N, C-alpha and C positions, 0 to 999 in steps of 0.2 A: 661403497668406497669410503674409507675413513678420511678424516680431515688431513692427517699427516701425509698420507699417500697423495691426496689431492694437492696439497701444498707443494710437494716435490714435482708433480707434473706441471703445476702452475709456474714454478721457478724455471723449469726446463723450457717451457714454452716462451717465457719472457726473455730468456737468454738467447733464443734463436734470433729475435729482432731487438738487439740491445739498444740501438739508437732510437728506434720507435718507442721502446719502453721508457727510455730516459726522457724523451720529449713529452710522453704522456704523463709521467710523474711530475713534470715541471710545474704544472698547475697546482697539484697537491702540495709540492714543496713550498712554492711561493705562498699559497694560502695559509698553511700551518705556520710558516715563518712569520708572515705578516700579522696573523692573529696574536702570536706570542709577543712579537715586538711592540705592536700597538697597545696591547693590554699592559705591557711593562711600562710604556711611556705614560699611559693614563694612571697607572698605579703609583708611579713616581710623582706625578702631579698631585694626586690625593695625599700621599705621604708628606709632600712639601707643605700643603695647606694645613695638615694636622700639626706639623711642627710649628707653623706660624701661629696656630691657635694656642699651642702650648707655650710658645715664647711670649705671647701677649698676656698670658694668664687666663685661667679658666673662669667662666661666669663673671666677666668684666663688663661694667657699664661706665662710660665716660661722660662727664658733664662738662660742657664747654660754654663760654660766654656766647650769648646769642645776639641777634640784631635788635637794635632799639630805634625808636622814632624820635626825632628831634626837630621841632618846628615844622611838623608835617612831612619831614623827609625821613624815609626809612633807611638807616645806615646799614652797612654790610655786616656780615657775621664776624663777631669778635672785635668790633670797632671800639667797644667799651667793656671794661671788666664788670660783669654783672653778677658774678658769684663770689662768695667770700669763704674764708676759713670757717666762719660761724655756720655757714650752710653745710660744710663738710661735717662739723661736729654734730649738728642737728640730725643729719642723715644717719650717721653712725649710731646716734642715741635713740631716734624715734622710729626708724624703719626696721622691723623685726628681722627681716631676711638679710640685712647687711652685716658682713663680717668685718670689713675694714673700709673706711672712707678717707682717702688721702688727698689733701689739697696740694697743689704744686704750681710753680711759675717756671716758665721756660724762656730761654733767650740764647743768644750766641755770644761767644767771647774768644779772644785770642789768649791762648794759654802758653806760658813760657817756662821752660826748665833749662837752666844753664844757657847754652847757645842754641837750643832747639825750641821751636814754637809750633803750635798747631791750633787751627781754628775749629772749634767744636761746639756742640750743644751744652749749655750749662743749665741745669734744672734744679731749682730749689724745692726740696721735698721734706716730708716728715718721715719718721721711721715706719709708719703704716704703709708708705708707698711700696716698700720692698715686699710687704706681705700681700698687698693688693695685686702687684704684678708678678708675684711668685718668683722674685729675683733674689738669688742667693749671693753671698760674698765668698769668693774662693780663697782669698788671702786677706789677713787682717781682720777687721771687725766693722760692723755698721755703726753709724753714729746713733746717738740715743736721744730721748726726749729732752734730757738736760742740755744737749748740744743745741737743740732747737730753741729751748727757753733762753739759753745764754748767748745765742747768736755766735757760736764759736766758729772759727775758720778752719774747718776740717772738710775733707773731700773723699768721695768714692769715685774711682776711675773705671771707665769701661775698657774693654779689651783693646779696642782700636786706638784709644788714646795712649794706653800703656805701650802698645807696639810702636807708636810714632814718637813718643817722648822718652821712653825707657827701653830702647832696643836691647841693651846689654846690662841693665841695672835693675836692682830690686826697687820698685817704686815706694814701698812702705816706708813711712817716716820721712820721706823726702818732702821738700817744700817747692810748690809751684806757684806761679803768679797768674791769677785770673783777672784780667782787666787791671793789672798792676797791684792787685790785692793778694798778699801771701796766704797760701792755704797749705796745711799739713795733710798729707795723704795717709788715711787711716785704713783703707781697704781697697780691694780690687773686686769688681763685680764679675759674676760668671758670664760666659758668652751667651748672647741671645740670638745673634745673626740678624738677617734682614726681616722686616715685618712684611705684611701683605701688600704694602704700598711701595716696597723696594727700598725703604730707608734702613740705614745701618743703625740698629739699636745699640750697638756697642760703642758708637762714636758719641760718647756722652760723659759728662761729669755731674755727679749728684752732690749737692751741698745742702746744709740745713736751710729750710724755707725762710726763717727769720734773717739769716745771714745774707741770703740772696736779695731780700728786700732792702735791708739796711746798708749793705756794703758793696753789692755788685750791680744789681739792676735798678735799684732806687724806686721808691713809691712816694706819691704825694700824700699829704695828711688826709685828703678827701677820700682816698681809696686805700688806706693803710692796711685794711683787712682783706682786700680783694685778691683773688688768685685767678690764674688763667684756666686751670683744669682741676677737676676732682675725679680721681680714679676710685671706683667703687667695686669691691669684690663681694659677690653674693654668696651666701653660705651654700654648701653642697646640699642638694636636694630641695632647695627653695625654688619657688616659681619665679623665673626671671621676668616674665611679663607682669606679674602682680607687683614684684618689687620695683620694676621700672615705673609703673603707674603710681605707686605710693611715693616714690621719689619725686615724680613730676607734681603730684598734688601738694606735697610738702613744700617744694620750692615755690610754687605759685602762691601758696599761702604766705610764706615768709617774704616774698617780694611784693605782696599786696596787689596781685594782678586780678583784675575784674574778669568775669566770665567771657566778656567780648574781646578781651585783650589777648594777643598772641604771647606765647612763652618768650621771655627775654633770656633764655638759656637754650642749650641744645643737648639733648640726650642721645647717646649713641650706644646701642647694645652690640658690642663687638662679637659676642657669641653668635648672634643672629647673622651678622654680616659674613663671618667666616664659615658658618654652617652652610650658608647659601653658596659660598664659593666651593665648599667641599662637595655639595650636591651637584654643582655645575661640573666639577671635575669627574664625578662618578658618571654623570650623563655623557661626558666627553669620552670616557673610557668605553662605555657601552657602544657609543656611536662608532668609535675607531674599530672596535672589535667587529661590529656588524659590517662595516665597510670592508674590512679585511676578509671576512667570511665569504664575501662574494667571490673572491679568488678560489676558495674551496669549491664553490658550486661550479665555477667555470672548469676547474680541474676535474670535477665529477663528470661534467658533460664530455670532456676529452676522453675520460676512461670509457664511457658508454660508447662513444664513437669508435674508439680503437677496438673494443670488444666486439662490436657489430662487424667490423672489418675482419676480425679474427674468426668469428663464426662463419663468415662467408668463405674465407680462405681454407678453413678446416672442415668444410662440409663433408667431404669424402671420408675424412678421419672419423667424424661423428657417426656417419653411416656404418663404417666398419666396426666401431665399438658397439653400436647397437646390435649389429649382426652377430657378434660373438657373445652377446648376453648382457651388455651394459643396460641398465634400466634408465628411464628418462630422469629419475631422481639423481642417478650417478652423473649424468651429463650436466644437469643443472648445478650440482655441487661443484663439479670440476671448474666450470666457467665462473661461478660465483666466488669460489676460493681464489681463482686467478685474479679477479677484479679487486677483491679485498686485499690480497697480497700486494698487488700493485699500489693500492692506496696506502697500506700500512708502511711499506718501504719508503714511499714518498713522505709519509708523516714523520718517520724517524729522521730522515735527512732534513726535513723541514724544522724539526725541533732544534737541530744543530744550527741551522741557518737563523732561526728566530732568536736563540740565545746569543749567538755571535752578533746578530744585528742589533740587539738590545745594548750589548756592551759597546758596539761601534757608535751608536747614537749617543750614549753617555760620554764616550771619550772624545769624539770629534765635534759633536754639537753642544757638549757640556750641558746636556739635558739629563736630569736625574731619571733613572729608570729603576723599576723594582719588579723582578721576575717572581711570579707566584707559581709554585708547583701545580696549583689547581688549574691555572691557565694552560700549562703544558699538557696535563692529562685531558682537559676539555678539548683542546685543539686536536690532540692525537685521537681521542675517542670520536670526535666529529669527522675526522678523516676516514676512520673505519666505517662510520655510518654512511658517509658519502659513497664509499666503495660498495657497500651492500645495496644502497638505494639505486645507484646508477648501473650497477652490475647485474641487477635482478632481471631487467628486461632482456639484455643479450643472452643471459643464461637460460631464461625461459624460452626464448626463441630457438636456442640451440637444442634444448630438450624436446621441443615440439616438432622437430624435423622428422619427416617420414624416412625410415631407414632405406627403403628401396630407391626413393627419389634422391636421397643423399649420396648413395653409391653410384648413381648415374651422373651426378654432377661433375662437370669438367670445368 
């Protein structure tokens, strides 16, 4: 018996009990659909993490002010500015793997344009900050080292600030007031979106570091060179761990810390943090797919159960086929093809359910999904394998029947 003829017989047999066939396929449909939808949800989460890594900048290490001890009391993280612009310049100069080291200060301020105002993050930076964060300017131009040296009152606006202060106006060359200080807008930053902590990176205004210190945030003479953060971009191909250790050793040396003393700064390797999140998302995807695959196994058990019932119902038919010359192999192929056909039809319907479910999750739950063709082929192939595995025993049982006893069965 060839496979095409067997498939025709299988379809005819399945049509005889259409309701039972549909209920049997339901497990396969749900299983395939669930696998595709769950993998799409997990892949969407992985893609989101990858975007966050890209938005923060690749190979990025952040240096923050650390905890200090005063009068025997250990104060909290960042209670005093312990890092300086000079630390940033030393890191860029003395650590071989560093491509850019950008000091910055961060604060909040009310920004006014005409009769509109907006409270946002105001960050004093140097031109190296844009390189370290891989942050482009989509309109206008970035400010220069001369702007930092001269403490000029120029600003770069994030997309969220532009949307709230200039809904219908070109912001370039307009004048805004930050804490009552006028600033000319020289450029608009490209969109970054939310970071991994859920903060809107576009709700920000960048101004020269010297301008931020002298005219907006204010610094005392005692800490005139202090900064809140140093953003460090490591060269492509350089060892992040080695660079991180070299930066720590250099800062401890510059801050004259003894071996028994704790760091008075805090190093955060963002690449490691985000790679850990990406790995967690990958594990989540595999877990979701494994859970969804249980539905396929349940569907396979349903197929085996129905095929056993079908063998019992068609015992006389099997005996008659054998009596007119059908070989045991032909009987096995007939029932195996029937089981696989049942499974593959359910798989095809399940693909439609899975793709539709993925778009439904994205639309109603506002959860990003990403459908991979590999997941579809894998789920469909697994459905076929389930049909073969769970259909083999009923097919073997049918082929093992004694023709005489089968003809006598009532």
